[in-house]
C-alpha positions as a Markdown table, in Angstrom:
| # | Residue | x | y | z |
|---|---|---|---|---|
| 1 | Met | 0.0 | 0.0 | -0.4 |
| 2 | Ala | 1.3 | 3.7 | -1.0 |
| 3 | Glu | 2.3 | 6.0 | 1.9 |
| 4 | Ala | -1.0 | 7.7 | 2.9 |
| 5 | Thr | -0.7 | 11.8 | 1.7 |
| 6 | Pro | -0.3 | 13.8 | 4.5 |
| 7 | Glu | -3.6 | 15.4 | 5.0 |
| 8 | Met | -4.6 | 11.6 | 5.5 |
| 9 | Gln | -2.2 | 11.4 | 8.4 |
| 10 | Val | -3.4 | 14.1 | 9.8 |
| 11 | Leu | -7.1 | 12.8 | 9.6 |
| 12 | Gly | -6.0 | 9.4 | 11.2 |
| 13 | Arg | -4.0 | 10.9 | 14.5 |
| 14 | Val | -7.7 | 12.6 | 15.1 |
| 15 | Pro | -8.0 | 11.2 | 18.3 |
| 16 | Ser | -11.7 | 8.7 | 18.9 |
| 17 | Gly | -12.9 | 5.8 | 21.6 |
| 18 | Leu | -14.2 | 2.8 | 21.4 |
| 19 | Tyr | -17.3 | 2.3 | 21.7 |
| 20 | Ile | -19.5 | -1.0 | 21.3 |
| 21 | Val | -22.9 | -0.2 | 20.1 |
| 22 | Thr | -25.9 | -2.9 | 20.7 |
| 23 | Ala | -29.4 | -2.4 | 19.6 |
| 24 | Glu | -32.6 | -5.4 | 18.5 |
| 25 | Asn | -35.2 | -3.2 | 17.0 |
| 26 | Gly | -38.0 | -5.3 | 15.0 |
| 27 | Gly | -36.6 | -8.4 | 16.3 |
| 28 | Gln | -32.7 | -7.5 | 14.9 |
| 29 | Lys | -29.9 | -8.4 | 17.0 |
| 30 | Ala | -27.3 | -5.8 | 16.0 |
| 31 | Gly | -24.0 | -5.3 | 18.0 |
| 32 | Phe | -20.2 | -3.7 | 16.0 |
| 33 | Leu | -17.5 | -1.9 | 17.1 |
| 34 | Ala | -17.6 | 2.3 | 17.0 |
| 35 | Ser | -15.2 | 5.0 | 17.2 |
| 36 | Trp | -16.3 | 8.0 | 15.5 |
| 37 | Val | -19.1 | 9.7 | 17.9 |
| 38 | Val | -18.9 | 13.0 | 19.4 |
| 39 | Gln | -21.2 | 14.9 | 20.9 |
| 40 | Ala | -23.6 | 17.1 | 19.4 |
| 41 | Gly | -26.3 | 18.5 | 21.5 |
| 42 | Phe | -26.7 | 20.1 | 25.1 |
| 43 | Met | -30.2 | 20.0 | 25.1 |
| 44 | Pro | -31.6 | 17.2 | 24.1 |
| 45 | Pro | -28.2 | 15.9 | 24.6 |
| 46 | Ala | -27.3 | 14.0 | 21.4 |
| 47 | Ile | -24.1 | 12.4 | 19.0 |
| 48 | Thr | -23.7 | 11.6 | 16.2 |
| 49 | Leu | -22.1 | 7.9 | 15.3 |
| 50 | Ala | -20.5 | 7.3 | 12.1 |
| 51 | Val | -21.8 | 3.6 | 10.3 |
| 52 | Lys | -21.0 | 1.6 | 7.5 |
| 53 | Gln | -23.9 | 1.7 | 5.5 |
| 54 | Asp | -23.5 | -2.0 | 4.4 |
| 55 | Arg | -23.8 | -2.6 | 8.3 |
| 56 | Pro | -26.5 | -4.8 | 9.3 |
| 57 | Ile | -27.6 | -3.1 | 12.3 |
| 58 | Met | -28.3 | -0.2 | 9.1 |
| 59 | Arg | -31.7 | -1.7 | 8.6 |
| 60 | Gln | -32.7 | -1.1 | 12.3 |
| 61 | Met | -32.1 | 2.5 | 12.3 |
| 62 | Ala | -34.9 | 4.2 | 11.3 |
| 63 | Arg | -36.4 | 7.8 | 13.1 |
| 64 | Gly | -37.3 | 7.3 | 16.7 |
| 65 | Ala | -35.3 | 3.5 | 17.0 |
| 66 | Leu | -33.1 | 2.5 | 20.3 |
| 67 | Phe | -30.1 | 1.9 | 20.8 |
| 68 | Ala | -27.1 | 1.5 | 22.9 |
| 69 | Leu | -23.6 | 3.7 | 22.6 |
| 70 | Asn | -21.0 | 1.6 | 25.1 |
| 71 | Ile | -18.4 | 3.6 | 26.0 |
| 72 | Leu | -15.6 | 0.2 | 25.9 |
| 73 | Gly | -12.5 | 1.2 | 28.6 |
| 74 | Gln | -8.4 | 0.2 | 28.7 |
| 75 | Ala | -9.1 | -2.4 | 30.1 |
| 76 | Asp | -11.8 | -3.3 | 27.8 |
| 77 | Lys | -10.2 | -6.2 | 25.3 |
| 78 | Ala | -12.2 | -8.8 | 25.1 |
| 79 | Ile | -15.3 | -7.1 | 24.8 |
| 80 | Met | -13.6 | -4.7 | 22.0 |
| 81 | Gly | -12.7 | -8.6 | 20.5 |
| 82 | Arg | -15.5 | -10.2 | 20.4 |
| 83 | Phe | -17.4 | -7.4 | 18.6 |
| 84 | Ala | -14.8 | -5.5 | 16.2 |
| 85 | Arg | -14.7 | -9.2 | 14.2 |
| 86 | Gly | -18.6 | -8.8 | 12.9 |
| 87 | Phe | -20.7 | -10.8 | 12.2 |
| 88 | Glu | -23.0 | -12.3 | 9.9 |
| 89 | Ile | -26.2 | -11.6 | 9.5 |
| 90 | Gly | -28.9 | -14.0 | 11.7 |
| 91 | Gln | -25.9 | -14.4 | 13.8 |
| 92 | Asp | -26.7 | -13.0 | 17.2 |
| 93 | Pro | -24.3 | -10.4 | 18.0 |
| 94 | Phe | -24.7 | -11.4 | 21.7 |
| 95 | Glu | -23.6 | -14.6 | 22.0 |
| 96 | Gly | -21.6 | -15.0 | 24.8 |
| 97 | Ser | -21.7 | -11.7 | 26.2 |
| 98 | Asn | -23.5 | -10.5 | 29.7 |
| 99 | Ile | -25.6 | -8.4 | 28.0 |
| 100 | Glu | -28.9 | -6.1 | 29.9 |
| 101 | Arg | -31.4 | -4.4 | 28.7 |
| 102 | Thr | -33.6 | -1.0 | 29.8 |
| 103 | Val | -36.5 | 0.3 | 31.0 |
| 104 | Asn | -37.4 | 0.2 | 26.9 |
| 105 | Asn | -35.7 | -3.6 | 26.3 |
| 106 | Thr | -32.3 | -1.5 | 24.5 |
| 107 | Pro | -29.6 | -4.4 | 25.0 |
| 108 | Phe | -26.3 | -2.7 | 26.9 |
| 109 | Leu | -23.0 | -4.6 | 28.2 |
| 110 | Pro | -23.3 | -4.1 | 31.7 |
| 111 | Asp | -19.1 | -4.9 | 31.7 |
| 112 | Ala | -18.6 | -1.7 | 29.8 |
| 113 | Leu | -18.0 | 1.6 | 31.6 |
| 114 | Gly | -20.9 | 3.4 | 30.7 |
| 115 | Phe | -23.6 | 3.1 | 28.2 |
| 116 | Met | -25.9 | 5.5 | 26.2 |
| 117 | Glu | -29.8 | 5.1 | 25.4 |
| 118 | Cys | -30.0 | 6.5 | 22.4 |
| 119 | Arg | -32.8 | 7.5 | 20.0 |
| 120 | Val | -32.0 | 8.0 | 16.5 |
| 121 | Leu | -33.1 | 11.3 | 15.3 |
| 122 | Arg | -31.9 | 11.2 | 12.1 |
| 123 | Val | -29.2 | 9.6 | 9.4 |
| 124 | Met | -27.7 | 11.4 | 7.3 |
| 125 | Glu | -25.7 | 9.9 | 4.3 |
| 126 | Pro | -22.7 | 12.2 | 3.7 |
| 127 | Ser | -20.7 | 9.9 | 1.8 |
| 128 | Thr | -20.5 | 6.9 | -1.0 |
| 129 | Glu | -19.2 | 4.7 | 2.3 |
| 130 | His | -20.7 | 5.7 | 5.9 |
| 131 | Asn | -24.4 | 7.0 | 7.1 |
| 132 | Val | -24.2 | 9.9 | 10.3 |
| 133 | Ile | -26.5 | 9.1 | 12.7 |
| 134 | Ser | -28.0 | 11.3 | 14.5 |
| 135 | Ala | -29.5 | 10.3 | 17.9 |
| 136 | Glu | -30.9 | 12.2 | 21.6 |
| 137 | Ile | -29.7 | 10.3 | 24.7 |
| 138 | Ile | -32.2 | 9.3 | 26.8 |
| 139 | Gly | -31.5 | 7.4 | 29.1 |
| 140 | Gly | -27.9 | 5.5 | 31.1 |
| 141 | Arg | -24.9 | 5.8 | 33.5 |
| 142 | Met | -21.6 | 5.0 | 34.3 |
| 143 | Leu | -21.2 | 1.3 | 34.7 |
| 144 | Lys | -17.9 | 0.9 | 37.0 |
| 145 | Glu | -14.9 | 3.7 | 36.7 |
| 146 | Gly | -11.6 | 3.6 | 34.6 |
| 147 | Glu | -10.0 | 5.3 | 31.6 |
| 148 | Pro | -11.9 | 5.4 | 28.1 |
| 149 | Trp | -10.1 | 3.9 | 25.6 |
| 150 | Val | -8.5 | 6.5 | 23.2 |
| 151 | His | -7.2 | 5.3 | 19.5 |
| 152 | Val | -5.3 | 7.6 | 17.6 |
| 153 | Arg | -5.0 | 6.0 | 13.9 |
| 154 | Lys | -2.1 | 6.5 | 12.0 |
| 155 | Ser | -3.5 | 7.3 | 8.4 |
| 156 | Gly | -7.5 | 9.3 | 7.4 |
| 157 | Glu | -7.8 | 6.4 | 4.7 |
| 158 | Arg | -8.6 | 3.1 | 7.6 |
| 159 | Tyr | -10.2 | 2.3 | 10.6 |
C-alpha cells in the first residue's frame, strides 16, 4: 500500500474513543465496534455516530429506533475483540456476551465503563461509505470506574 498523503496522515491522528453499539429492533439483534462518535448537543443531549452503510444495523436505524452506545475502557480488550470481528446477518451478536436491558428493552453491556441509551433522530448519507446517525440520549449511566479507551490511527485511510 502506498504511503498516505499528508492530509490523510493528519486525519488519522484525530483521536476517538472505542465503543460498542448494541441494538434490538423489530426482532433483529445488532452489535458492532464504533469509533466515530461525537457529542452533538446539550438540550436534548445528543450524539452523532458514523456507521458503514453495509453494516446490518443500518436496517434498524430508522427515526425513533433505540440503541445503546457502550463506552469501552482501556481494560476492555475482550469485549472489543468479540465485536470487532463483525457478524453475519442472522448471527446472534450477543451470544457469549453479558447483556442487560434498559426499561425500554435496549440491550447494553454491563461490563463496559458506561452506556448511553439513544433514540435515532435522523440518518444522513454524507458519503458513499458511511451514514451519520444523529441521536438523542434518553438514558444511561456509568457502570464502573476507569479510563476510556482512546484510539489514534496511523492514517485517515482506514480504521
